[in-house]
C-alpha positions in Angstrom: -68.6 -180.5 -20.2 -71.3 -182.6 -18.6 -71.9 -185.7 -20.7 -73.9 -188.9 -20.4 -72.4 -191.5 -18.3 -73.5 -194.5 -16.1 -73.7 -192.0 -13.2 -76.5 -190.3 -15.0 -78.8 -193.3 -14.3 -79.9 -191.7 -11.0 -77.6 -188.8 -9.9 -80.0 -187.3 -7.3 -82.0 -190.3 -6.5 -85.1 -188.6 -7.9 -85.4 -190.3 -11.3 -86.5 -193.6 -9.8 -88.7 -191.6 -7.4 -90.8 -190.4 -10.3 -90.5 -193.6 -12.2 -92.5 -195.6 -9.6 -95.5 -193.6 -10.7 -95.1 -194.1 -14.5 -93.3 -197.5 -14.8 -96.4 -199.3 -16.1 -97.4 -196.5 -18.5 -96.3 -196.0 -22.1 -95.0 -192.5 -22.1 -95.8 -190.6 -25.3 -94.4 -187.1 -24.5 -92.4 -185.9 -21.5 -91.6 -182.2 -21.1 -88.5 -181.0 -19.3 -88.8 -177.4 -18.3 -85.5 -176.1 -16.9 -83.4 -178.8 -18.5 -80.1 -177.6 -17.1 -77.5 -179.9 -18.8 -80.1 -182.6 -19.6 -80.0 -185.4 -17.0 -83.8 -185.8 -16.9 -84.2 -185.6 -20.6 -81.5 -188.2 -21.3 -82.9 -190.5 -18.6 -86.5 -190.2 -20.0 -85.3 -190.7 -23.6 -85.1 -194.4 -22.9 -88.8 -194.6 -21.9 -90.7 -191.9 -23.7 -91.5 -191.7 -27.4 -90.6 -188.0 -27.3 -88.9 -185.6 -24.9 -89.2 -181.9 -25.3 -86.5 -180.0 -23.3 -86.6 -176.2 -22.5 -83.5 -174.3 -21.3 -83.1 -170.5 -21.6 -79.6 -170.3 -20.2 -77.2 -169.8 -23.2 -74.4 -171.2 -21.0 -76.1 -174.6 -21.1 -76.9 -174.7 -24.8 -73.7 -176.3 -26.2 -73.8 -178.9 -23.4 -77.4 -179.7 -24.1 -76.8 -180.0 -27.9 -73.9 -182.3 -27.2 -75.7 -184.4 -24.6 -78.8 -184.8 -26.8 -76.9 -185.5 -30.0 -77.2 -189.3 -29.5 -80.9 -189.2 -28.6 -83.1 -188.8 -31.7 -86.3 -188.5 -29.6 -85.1 -185.5 -27.6 -85.9 -182.0 -28.9 -84.3 -178.9 -27.5 -85.9 -175.4 -27.2 -83.6 -172.5 -26.4 -86.4 -170.5 -24.8 -87.8 -169.6 -21.4 -91.3 -170.7 -20.6 -93.8 -168.5 -18.7 -97.3 -167.1 -18.9 -96.9 -164.9 -22.0 -95.0 -164.6 -25.2 -92.2 -162.0 -25.4 -88.5 -161.5 -24.6 -86.9 -161.5 -21.1 -83.6 -160.8 -19.5 -82.2 -163.3 -17.0 -79.7 -163.3 -14.2 -77.4 -166.3 -13.7 -76.6 -166.9 -10.0 -74.0 -169.7 -10.1 -72.0 -172.2 -12.2 -74.9 -174.7 -12.3 -77.0 -172.5 -14.5 -79.5 -171.3 -11.9 -81.2 -168.4 -13.5 -84.0 -165.9 -12.8 -86.1 -163.8 -15.1 -85.1 -160.2 -14.2 -86.9 -158.0 -16.7 -89.8 -158.3 -19.1 -87.6 -157.1 -22.0 -84.3 -158.7 -23.1 -82.7 -161.0 -25.6 -84.1 -164.4 -24.4 -87.4 -165.5 -26.1 -90.2 -166.5 -23.8 -93.2 -168.6 -24.8 -95.9 -170.5 -23.1 -96.0 -174.3 -23.1 -99.5 -174.0 -24.7 -97.9 -172.2 -27.7 -96.3 -175.5 -28.7 -99.6 -177.5 -28.9 -97.9 -180.7 -27.8 -100.2 -183.7 -27.8 -100.3 -186.7 -25.4 -98.2 -185.1 -22.7 -97.8 -187.6 -19.9 -95.1 -185.9 -17.8 -94.2 -182.3 -17.1 -91.1 -181.7 -15.0 -90.7 -178.1 -13.8 -87.4 -176.8 -12.3 -87.4 -173.0 -12.9 -86.1 -171.5 -9.7 -89.2 -169.8 -8.4 -90.9 -169.1 -11.8 -93.2 -172.1 -11.4 -96.5 -170.3 -11.2 -96.0 -168.4 -14.5 -94.9 -171.6 -16.2 -98.1 -173.4 -14.9 -100.2 -170.5 -16.1 -98.8 -170.8 -19.6 -99.4 -174.5 -19.6 -103.1 -174.4 -18.5 -104.6 -175.8 -21.7 -102.0 -178.6 -22.0 -102.5 -179.6 -18.4 -106.3 -179.5 -18.5 -106.4 -181.5 -21.8 -103.8 -184.2 -21.1 -103.8 -184.3 -17.3 -100.1 -185.2 -17.0 -98.1 -186.1 -13.9 -96.3 -183.0 -12.8 -92.9 -183.2 -11.1 -92.2 -179.8 -9.7 -89.3 -178.4 -7.7 -90.7 -176.4 -4.8 -87.9 -174.7 -2.8 -87.5 -171.3 -1.4 -86.3 -169.7 -4.7 -89.8 -168.3 -5.3 -89.0 -165.5 -2.9 -87.3 -163.7 -5.8 -90.8 -163.2 -7.3 -92.6 -162.7 -4.0 -93.9 -166.3 -3.9 -93.6 -169.2 -1.5 -93.6 -173.0 -1.8 -97.2 -172.8 -0.5 -98.3 -170.9 -3.5 -97.3 -173.8 -5.8 -99.2 -176.2 -3.5 -102.3 -174.0 -3.5 -102.2 -173.5 -7.3 -102.0 -177.2 -8.1 -104.7 -178.1 -5.6 -106.9 -175.4 -7.0 -106.7 -177.0 -10.5 -107.7 -180.4 -9.0 -104.3 -182.1 -8.5 -103.2 -184.1 -5.5 -99.7 -184.5 -4.3 -98.6 -188.1 -4.6 -95.2 -187.8 -3.1 -92.5 -185.4 -1.9 -88.8 -185.9 -1.9 -87.1 -182.5 -1.3 -87.1 -180.4 -3.4 -89.3 -182.3 -5.8 -92.9 -183.1 -5.6 -95.1 -185.3 -7.8 -98.7 -184.3 -8.5 -101.5 -186.1 -10.3 -105.2 -185.6 -11.2 
């Protein structure tokens, strides 16, 4: 089981990469979409008043519950996020929990981020294996209202849904965001 350790401080080198853009801010709410086993959520728990983590993969749920148990400001949602409310099926490609929405009907609940009506969202991290555009569509109101920093993974996994990395770039630019930085596979965007 993955658990919190000193190694969690910066396992991929990307935590500090984002941190240089928020170090001077008081973070009210951070959203971790595609939480995996929780490294981002746990890291942010030290700096944010509240962290909302979303992970639909049932293979990760016990790990997340265990890893978040010592962090009273971390809240876990066992749902997929997308551009609509409903239920989906997912395919799990490997041991790390990489998953893909495969059907519009299934046993995993899907919501939009906007359904939750979170306030004061300062950061949204999105790592959803190609499902970024539907997640962004379902977060339109939150993004427009709070204008958070967005850290988004943009790799080639969007091909599963007929999308490219360029589609993410175009979407974010079209809503008025600018890319501040890129460190493969993550990008940081701001208004």
